[in-house]
C-alpha positions as CSV (number, residue, x, y, z in Angstrom):
1,M,26.9,64.7,22.7
2,L,30.0,63.8,20.9
3,L,31.7,66.3,18.7
4,V,34.2,65.1,16.5
5,G,36.5,67.5,14.7
6,C,37.5,66.4,11.1
7,T,38.9,68.5,8.4
8,V,38.2,68.1,4.7
9,T,41.1,69.0,2.3
10,I,40.0,69.8,-1.2
11,K,42.6,69.9,-3.9
12,P,42.3,70.2,-7.6
13,L,42.3,67.0,-9.8
14,I,45.6,66.4,-11.5
15,Q,45.0,66.6,-15.4
16,N,47.3,64.9,-17.8
17,K,48.6,67.4,-20.2
18,K,49.0,66.1,-23.8
19,A,52.4,66.8,-25.2
20,R,52.0,69.5,-27.8
21,V,53.4,68.6,-31.2
22,P,54.5,71.6,-33.1
23,R,52.6,71.8,-36.6
24,H,55.0,72.8,-39.5
25,Q,53.4,74.8,-42.0
26,K,53.8,73.7,-45.6
27,H,55.6,75.9,-48.0
28,T,53.3,77.7,-50.1
29,E,55.8,77.8,-53.0
30,K,55.3,74.2,-53.9
31,N,51.6,74.3,-53.7
32,H,51.1,77.7,-55.4
33,P,53.9,78.5,-57.9
34,R,54.3,82.4,-58.4
35,K,53.3,83.8,-61.6
36,K,56.2,84.0,-63.9
37,Q,56.9,87.7,-64.6
38,T,57.5,88.7,-67.9
39,N,59.3,91.8,-69.3
40,N,56.9,93.5,-71.6
41,V,58.8,96.2,-72.9
42,K,57.1,98.4,-75.5
43,E,58.0,101.1,-77.9
44,T,56.3,104.6,-77.8
45,W,54.1,103.9,-80.9
46,W,52.6,100.9,-79.2
47,I,51.6,103.0,-76.0
48,E,50.1,105.7,-78.5
49,N,48.1,103.1,-80.3
50,Y,47.0,101.7,-77.2
51,H,45.7,105.0,-75.9
52,K,43.9,105.5,-79.1
53,L,42.1,102.1,-78.9
54,E,41.1,102.9,-75.5
55,A,39.6,106.3,-76.7
56,S,37.8,104.9,-79.7
57,H,36.1,102.3,-77.5
58,G,34.6,105.0,-75.1
59,A,37.7,105.6,-72.9
60,Y,37.6,102.1,-71.8
61,T,40.5,102.1,-69.3
62,I,41.6,99.4,-66.8
63,P,43.3,99.9,-63.3
64,S,46.5,98.5,-64.7
65,D,47.0,101.4,-67.0
66,V,48.6,103.3,-64.0
67,K,51.4,100.4,-63.8
68,I,52.7,101.3,-67.2
69,R,56.3,102.5,-66.3
70,P,58.5,104.6,-68.7
71,L,62.1,103.4,-69.1
72,P,65.1,105.4,-69.4
73,D,65.6,104.6,-73.1
74,G,62.2,106.1,-74.1
75,R,60.5,102.6,-74.0
76,F,57.8,101.5,-71.6
77,L,57.2,98.5,-69.2
78,V,53.9,97.2,-69.6
79,P,52.0,94.7,-67.3
80,D,50.5,91.5,-68.6
81,E,46.9,92.8,-68.0
82,V,47.6,95.7,-70.4
83,L,48.7,93.4,-73.1
84,K,45.7,91.3,-72.6
85,H,43.4,94.3,-72.6
86,Y,45.2,95.7,-75.7
87,Q,44.5,92.3,-77.6
88,D,40.8,92.5,-76.5
89,L,40.6,96.0,-77.9
90,L,42.0,94.8,-81.3
91,L,39.4,92.0,-81.5
92,V,36.1,94.0,-80.9
93,T,34.6,96.8,-82.7
94,P,34.5,100.1,-81.2
95,T,31.3,101.6,-79.8
96,P,29.5,103.8,-82.1
97,K,29.1,107.4,-81.1
98,P,25.3,108.8,-81.0
């Protein structure tokens, strides 16, 4: 009987790694221009009229009403959504009360 001693060496295969190329993100300002902020400063009578219109339409308020801010000179800074809502209230007839 012939006994031959041999050893088997197992080593992991060498994998070629790809060179990782960094991806640069695009600037979102070029693709999505920011909405232009307008300064909508309104007088006290305008705010009173706006609240009267909301009440006459069945207390129809919007979430942007809380964003109306008073200024030191007695006027108010009004968001664009409130201005659009005011225009809509002027164009429609009030809801009749039963």
